[in-house]
Each structure stands twice: as C-alpha cells, then as structure tokens.
C-alpha positions as CSV (number, residue, x, y, z in Angstrom):
1,M,150.9,93.9,132.0
2,E,148.4,91.4,130.7
3,G,145.1,93.0,129.6
4,Q,146.5,96.5,129.9
5,S,146.9,98.9,127.1
6,E,150.2,100.6,126.3
7,P,151.1,103.6,128.5
8,A,149.4,106.8,127.3
9,S,151.4,109.8,126.2
10,F,150.3,113.4,126.7
11,D,151.8,116.6,125.4
12,I,152.3,119.0,128.3
13,G,154.4,121.5,126.5
14,S,157.6,119.7,127.3
15,P,160.1,118.2,124.9
16,E,159.8,115.0,126.8
17,A,156.5,113.0,126.5
18,L,154.7,112.2,129.6
19,R,154.5,108.4,130.1
20,I,151.8,106.9,132.2
21,A,151.9,103.2,133.1
22,A,150.3,100.8,135.6
23,A,152.0,98.4,137.9
24,R,151.0,96.1,140.8
25,T,152.3,96.9,144.3
26,A,154.1,93.5,144.3
27,D,156.0,94.4,141.1
28,L,157.4,97.8,142.3
29,S,161.1,97.9,143.2
30,P,162.2,99.4,146.5
31,A,163.4,102.4,144.5
32,D,160.0,102.8,142.9
33,R,158.3,102.6,146.4
34,A,160.7,105.2,147.9
35,T,160.1,107.6,145.0
36,I,156.3,107.2,145.3
37,I,156.5,107.9,149.1
38,E,158.7,110.9,148.4
39,L,156.3,112.3,145.7
40,C,153.2,111.8,147.9
41,T,154.9,113.4,150.9
42,W,156.0,116.4,148.8
43,A,152.7,116.9,147.1
44,H,150.6,116.7,150.3
45,G,152.9,118.0,152.9
46,V,152.1,114.9,155.0
47,D,154.3,112.0,155.9
48,F,153.5,109.1,153.5
49,S,156.3,106.8,154.8
50,Q,153.9,104.1,155.9
51,L,151.9,104.0,152.6
52,F,153.2,100.5,151.6
53,S,152.4,99.0,154.9
54,F,148.7,99.5,154.1
55,L,148.7,98.4,150.5
56,P,148.0,94.8,149.4
57,P,150.3,93.2,146.9
58,D,147.6,93.5,144.2
59,G,147.2,97.2,144.5
60,M,147.3,98.9,141.1
61,H,149.6,102.0,140.8
62,V,149.3,104.4,138.0
63,I,152.6,106.3,137.7
64,A,153.4,109.3,135.5
65,R,157.0,109.9,134.4
66,L,158.6,112.8,132.6
67,G,161.9,111.3,131.5
68,A,163.2,109.4,134.5
69,E,161.3,111.7,137.0
70,V,158.1,110.4,138.6
71,V,155.7,113.4,138.5
72,G,152.3,111.8,139.2
73,H,150.8,108.8,141.0
74,A,147.6,107.2,142.2
75,V,146.8,103.7,143.5
76,I,143.6,101.6,143.5
77,T,142.9,98.8,146.0
78,T,139.8,96.7,146.4
79,R,137.1,97.9,148.7
80,W,133.4,97.1,148.9
81,L,130.6,99.6,148.4
82,R,126.9,99.0,148.8
83,P,124.5,101.6,147.3
84,D,121.0,101.4,148.6
85,G,119.1,98.4,147.1
86,L,122.1,96.7,145.6
87,E,124.6,94.0,146.7
88,L,128.1,94.8,147.6
89,L,130.0,96.2,144.6
90,R,133.7,95.5,144.0
91,C,135.2,99.0,144.2
92,A,138.4,100.4,142.8
93,Y,139.2,102.6,145.7
94,V,141.6,105.4,144.9
95,D,144.3,106.7,147.3
96,A,147.6,108.5,147.2
97,V,146.8,110.8,144.3
98,A,149.7,113.1,143.9
99,T,151.3,115.4,141.3
100,A,154.7,116.9,141.8
101,P,154.1,120.6,142.9
102,T,156.5,121.8,140.2
103,H,154.3,120.1,137.5
104,Q,150.8,120.8,138.7
105,R,148.2,122.3,136.3
106,Q,149.9,120.6,133.3
107,G,147.4,117.8,132.8
108,I,149.4,115.2,134.7
109,G,146.7,114.5,137.3
110,R,144.1,114.3,134.6
111,G,146.2,111.8,132.7
112,V,146.9,109.7,135.7
113,M,143.2,109.6,136.7
114,S,142.1,108.7,133.1
115,R,144.6,105.8,133.0
116,L,143.4,104.7,136.4
117,A,139.8,104.6,135.2
118,E,140.9,102.4,132.3
119,A,142.8,100.1,134.6
120,A,139.9,99.8,137.0
121,D,137.5,99.0,134.2
122,S,139.7,96.4,132.5
123,D,140.4,94.8,135.9
124,G,136.7,94.1,136.3
125,Y,135.8,96.5,139.0
126,E,132.1,97.5,139.3
127,I,132.6,101.0,140.6
128,G,135.3,103.5,141.4
129,G,135.4,105.3,144.8
130,L,137.4,107.9,146.6
131,E,137.2,110.6,149.3
132,S,138.5,114.1,148.5
133,E,137.9,117.8,149.0
134,L,138.9,118.5,145.3
135,R,135.3,118.5,144.0
136,G,135.9,120.5,140.8
137,F,138.8,118.4,139.7
138,Y,137.1,115.0,140.1
139,E,133.8,116.2,138.8
140,S,135.5,117.4,135.6
141,L,136.8,113.8,135.1
142,G,133.3,112.2,135.5
143,W,133.4,111.4,139.2
144,E,130.1,112.1,141.0
145,R,129.9,113.4,144.6
146,W,127.7,111.0,146.7
147,R,125.0,113.3,148.1
148,G,123.0,110.7,150.0
149,A,123.7,109.4,153.5
150,R,127.0,107.6,154.0
151,A,127.9,104.9,156.5
152,A,130.5,102.3,157.2
153,L,129.9,98.6,157.9
154,T,132.1,97.4,160.8
155,D,132.2,94.2,162.8
156,A,130.1,96.0,165.4
157,G,127.5,97.1,162.9
158,L,126.7,100.1,160.8
159,V,128.3,103.5,161.7
160,A,127.0,106.7,160.2
161,T,129.6,108.9,158.6
162,P,127.8,112.2,158.0
163,D,131.0,114.3,158.2
164,E,132.4,112.6,155.1
165,Q,131.1,115.1,152.5
166,G,133.7,114.4,149.8
167,V,132.8,110.9,148.8
168,F,132.9,110.4,145.1
169,V,132.0,107.5,142.8
170,L,132.9,106.8,139.2
171,R,130.6,104.7,137.0
172,L,132.5,102.0,135.1
173,S,131.2,99.7,132.4
174,R,129.9,97.2,135.0
175,T,128.3,99.8,137.3
176,P,124.5,99.1,137.8
177,P,122.1,102.1,137.9
178,L,122.8,104.3,140.9
179,D,121.0,106.9,142.9
180,V,123.7,109.2,144.3
181,D,121.0,110.7,146.6
182,G,120.4,107.4,148.3
183,P,122.4,105.8,151.2
184,L,125.9,104.4,150.5
185,T,127.7,102.0,152.8
186,I,131.4,101.1,152.6
187,K,132.8,98.0,154.2
188,A,135.3,99.2,156.8
189,D,138.8,97.8,156.5
190,G,140.5,99.5,159.4
191,R,139.3,102.8,158.2
192,F,136.0,104.1,156.9
193,W,136.5,106.3,153.8
C-alpha cells in the first residue's frame, strides 16, 4: 500500500510471527470479507453479517494473522467530529475491533490498534474516534475518554447523546489542542456514535 510501512511483527510466544497489515475495503477478497465477519461475530457474540454493507470502499482494515489464521481486526472509516471552538475535524472512526477469543490477552489487540493509529496518521486524519466500554484497554493505548457533553449533528439539528459515556478520541499529529471536558459533536451518518 502506498505510503504505508511494512506490516509489523510481534512476538506473542508463538513460533509463528504475528503479521499485521492494512488494506482498503475495496481491495479485500470475498474470502477476506467472510473471514472478518466470522471473526467479529465470534469475538463479540453478535451477528456481523451486514458489516460490509455499511463500510465505504475506502475503509481501512487492519488485519492480524498468525500463519494463515486471521486473529485480529479493526477498521477505520471517515467521520467528522467537532470539538467545542473548532471546525469539523476529519476523524478516523474505529469499528469492528475484534481479537479471536482463543488468542486474547496476547498483545494482538494492542498490535492492531497501534498499526491502526499509524495508518490513520499517515492517511492524513486529524483525530481518531471510537465508542467502547473497554476504558482500561483504550486508555492504555493513549486514547482519551471524552468527559464533556456529547451530541450528534443530524439533518434535523443537534441531538444530545448523554448516554454515550464511552466516547474516546486519539490525538494524531494533526490534532489541534483539545479540551476533553468541553462539548463534542459528531456528524451523524445514519447513526450517532
């Protein structure tokens, strides 16, 4: 992939090296897509069969493999965030983070998220964003929980989203100064967070 570094390798105590690489949605084969859906469904216990119907062709997938087995995944798509006092920021919004249950707590998720941050930064994003209840995991990787008020900008106007307590941001090289205690608005795209 142009502008991307070589896949990272991590020693997780296995004779096989963990390979982590990035690929666009449009470049994934039908077999890759089916494997990602299967992994996400297995890891979350929720049906992910419609995942690719929501992803644009330029979505960036970070995929971890041990040998031929896909053991980790995350995807970023473009969304728009507006912290108080700033213009809309191009956001690398993270979804479908999954590690195979048989390979959890081995550094795979950490490796995937580190590679994802590199891909987002090199792709020119201004900020990273995601929604999750896994506070400790994301905070250990440099993500910050947004403590201020949250809202979504819809065609009908601004909608408060106070129940969304697990909104996180990641400062990238182009991120302007932020006040995570101030208001944050996301541009709705069929969903809020």
